[in-house]
C-alpha positions in Angstrom: 2.3 -16.9 -23.5 4.4 -13.8 -23.9 3.7 -12.6 -20.3 5.6 -15.6 -18.9 8.8 -14.1 -20.4 8.2 -11.2 -18.0 8.1 -13.4 -14.9 10.7 -15.3 -12.9 10.3 -18.2 -10.5 11.8 -18.5 -7.0 11.7 -22.0 -5.6 12.1 -22.4 -1.8 14.1 -25.6 -1.5 15.9 -25.3 1.8 13.6 -27.2 4.1 14.9 -29.9 6.5 11.9 -32.1 6.1 11.9 -33.4 9.6 8.6 -35.3 9.1 10.3 -37.4 6.4 13.1 -38.6 8.6 15.2 -40.7 8.0 14.8 -40.0 4.3 16.1 -36.5 5.0 19.0 -37.6 7.2 21.5 -36.8 4.4 19.6 -34.6 2.0 17.1 -31.7 1.9 13.4 -32.7 1.5 13.2 -31.5 -2.1 16.0 -33.9 -3.0 14.3 -37.0 -1.6 14.0 -39.6 -4.4 10.5 -40.1 -5.9 9.9 -42.8 -8.5 13.4 -44.1 -9.0 15.5 -41.4 -10.8 13.3 -38.4 -9.9 13.3 -36.1 -6.9 10.5 -34.2 -5.2 11.7 -30.9 -6.6 11.1 -32.3 -10.1 7.4 -31.7 -9.8 7.8 -28.0 -9.3 10.6 -27.7 -11.9 8.4 -29.6 -14.4 5.5 -27.2 -13.7 7.9 -24.3 -14.4 9.1 -25.5 -17.8 5.8 -26.8 -19.0 4.3 -23.4 -18.1 7.1 -21.6 -20.0 8.5 -20.2 -16.8 12.2 -20.4 -17.8 14.0 -18.1 -15.5 14.1 -19.9 -12.1 16.1 -19.4 -8.9 16.3 -22.4 -6.5 17.1 -21.3 -3.0 18.9 -24.0 -1.0 20.2 -24.2 2.5 20.0 -27.6 4.4 22.3 -30.5 3.2 22.0 -29.3 -0.4 24.8 -31.2 -2.1 22.7 -33.9 -3.7 20.0 -31.3 -4.7 22.6 -29.1 -6.3 23.9 -32.0 -8.3 20.5 -33.1 -9.4 19.5 -29.7 -10.7 22.8 -29.2 -12.4 22.9 -32.6 -14.2 19.2 -33.1 -14.8 17.8 -29.7 -15.5 20.4 -27.1 -16.4 21.2 -28.7 -19.8 17.5 -28.3 -20.8 17.7 -24.5 -20.7 18.0 -22.4 -23.9 19.7 -19.0 -24.5 18.6 -16.5 -21.9 16.9 -19.2 -19.8 18.3 -20.6 -16.5 17.7 -22.7 -13.5 20.2 -21.3 -11.0 20.9 -22.7 -7.5 21.4 -19.9 -4.9 22.8 -21.0 -1.6 22.8 -18.6 1.4 25.2 -15.8 0.6 24.6 -13.4 3.6 24.8 -10.5 1.1 22.2 -8.4 3.0 22.2 -10.2 6.3 24.5 -11.9 8.8 22.1 -14.9 9.3 21.1 -18.1 7.6 17.6 -18.0 6.2 15.2 -17.3 9.1 12.0 -18.0 7.2 10.5 -18.2 3.7 10.3 -14.4 3.3 13.8 -13.9 4.7 15.2 -16.4 2.1 13.7 -14.4 -0.7 14.8 -11.1 0.9 18.4 -12.3 1.1 18.4 -12.9 -2.6 16.7 -9.6 -3.4 19.6 -8.4 -5.6 19.4 -11.5 -7.8 15.7 -11.1 -8.2 16.0 -7.4 -9.0 18.7 -8.0 -11.6 16.3 -9.9 -13.8 14.1 -6.8 -14.3 10.9 -8.9 -14.3 7.4 -7.5 -13.5 6.2 -10.7 -11.9 7.7 -13.1 -9.4 6.3 -16.6 -8.6 7.1 -17.9 -5.1 7.0 -21.7 -5.2 7.9 -24.6 -2.9 10.4 -27.2 -3.8 8.9 -29.9 -1.7 5.3 -30.1 -2.9 3.9 -32.8 -5.2 1.3 -31.3 -7.6 0.7 -30.4 -11.3 -0.2 -26.8 -12.2 -0.1 -24.5 -15.2 1.3 -21.2 -14.0 0.4 -19.5 -17.2 -3.3 -19.6 -16.2 -2.4 -18.2 -12.8 -0.5 -15.3 -14.4 -3.3 -14.6 -16.9 -5.9 -14.4 -14.1 -3.5 -12.2 -12.1 -3.1 -9.7 -15.0 -6.8 -9.7 -15.9 -7.8 -9.0 -12.3 -5.3 -6.2 -12.0 -4.1 -7.8 -8.8 -1.0 -7.0 -6.7 -0.8 -10.6 -5.4 -2.4 -13.9 -6.3 -2.6 -16.8 -4.0 -3.3 -20.3 -5.3 -5.7 -22.3 -3.1 -7.4 -25.7 -3.1 -10.8 -26.4 -1.6 -10.8 -28.8 1.4 -13.1 -30.0 4.0 -12.8 -27.9 7.2 -11.9 -30.9 9.4 -9.0 -31.9 7.1 -7.6 -28.3 7.1 -7.9 -27.4 10.8 -4.6 -26.6 12.3 -2.7 -27.8 9.2 -3.1 -25.3 6.4 -3.2 -21.5 6.0 -6.8 -20.5 5.1 -7.8 -17.8 2.7 -11.1 -15.8 3.2 -12.5 -14.4 0.0 -15.6 -12.6 -1.2 -17.9 -14.1 -3.8 -15.6 -12.7 -6.6 -12.5 -14.4 -5.1 -11.0 -11.2 -3.8 -9.0 -12.0 -0.7 -10.4 -10.5 2.5 -8.3 -12.3 5.1 -5.7 -14.9 5.9 -5.2 -17.2 8.9 -2.2 -19.4 9.4 -3.3 -22.9 10.5 -6.5 -21.9 12.3 -8.2 -24.4 14.6 -11.6 -23.3 13.2 -11.2 -22.3 9.5 -13.6 -19.8 8.0 -15.8 -21.4 5.4 -15.8 -20.4 1.7 -18.4 -17.9 0.7 -18.7 -19.6 -2.7 -19.0 -23.1 -1.3 -19.9 -22.9 2.4 -19.1 -26.5 3.1 -15.5 -26.1 2.0 -12.5 -23.9 3.0 -9.9 -22.3 0.7 -6.5 -23.7 1.8 -3.3 -22.0 0.6 -1.1 -24.1 -1.6 2.0 -22.0 -0.7 2.1 -20.8 -4.4 2.2 -17.0 -4.7 2.4 -14.6 -7.6 3.6 -11.0 -6.8 4.1 -7.9 -8.8 7.8 -7.2 -8.4 7.2 -3.6 -7.5 5.2 -4.7 -4.5 7.3 -7.7 -3.5 10.6 -5.8 -3.1 9.5 -3.1 -0.7 7.3 -5.4 1.3 10.3 -7.7 1.9 12.4 -4.8 3.0 9.7 -3.7 5.4 9.4 -7.2 6.8 13.2 -7.6 7.2 13.3 -4.4 9.3 10.4 -5.5 11.6 11.9 -6.9 14.8 8.9 -9.0 15.8 8.4 -10.7 12.4 9.0 -14.4 11.9 9.8 -13.6 8.2 7.3 -16.0 6.8 5.0 -15.4 3.8 1.9 -16.9 5.5 2.4 -15.5 9.0 3.8 -12.1 8.2 3.9 -11.1 4.5 0.3 -11.8 3.5 -1.2 -10.1 6.6 1.1 -7.1 6.1 -0.1 -6.8 2.4 -3.7 -7.2 3.3 -3.6 -4.2 5.5 -2.2 -2.0 2.6 -2.9 -3.4 -0.8 -5.4 -5.2 -3.0 -5.0 -9.0 -3.1 -6.9 -11.4 -5.4 
């Protein structure tokens, strides 16, 4: 798909993974072994390559040595000319802080993202286990003329309450609202017995993402999180699908 050559991926891989202790005592959560020689981050990286998303930044922070080695030895040799999987540790290039949230992590690497001159940016998590074709997500995003696309999965309300961000949409899947881990999730208008839980997989138009990250970085009350701050900020200004 030619449009994938106009997109880059940003994988958030700096989480401590406190709920997986003691597996994360000496490594970041994305580096936790899964099935012998594999690591949790391999699921997201495999999704990228199988979707022909071949320009990928991996943002690390917490105990990242084993993760860096795994990416360098296991994935970097697979990339062709003009392609890359590049690990970016905190550089404090635009801030004097370590990453203070998911949005701040991307903001602190805004120069690296801008240097690629892509029209689309996938924001992905490095500690999720799932299979997904990002080509289909981009095709729907372009066809809808969206500024942002959020991947969701249908869940029972009782299973999602207090655990997942919940998207509210109209019958055409246009996003109307977002709540971060609500106690009483709003039901889907398409399937009223279900809710639309955010997968933490976002697709942004670059020309929207860059200024919204700058605005968020300058907001003193923001927690600099995509779910808590970025999506609500965008919903008040732009079209989201």
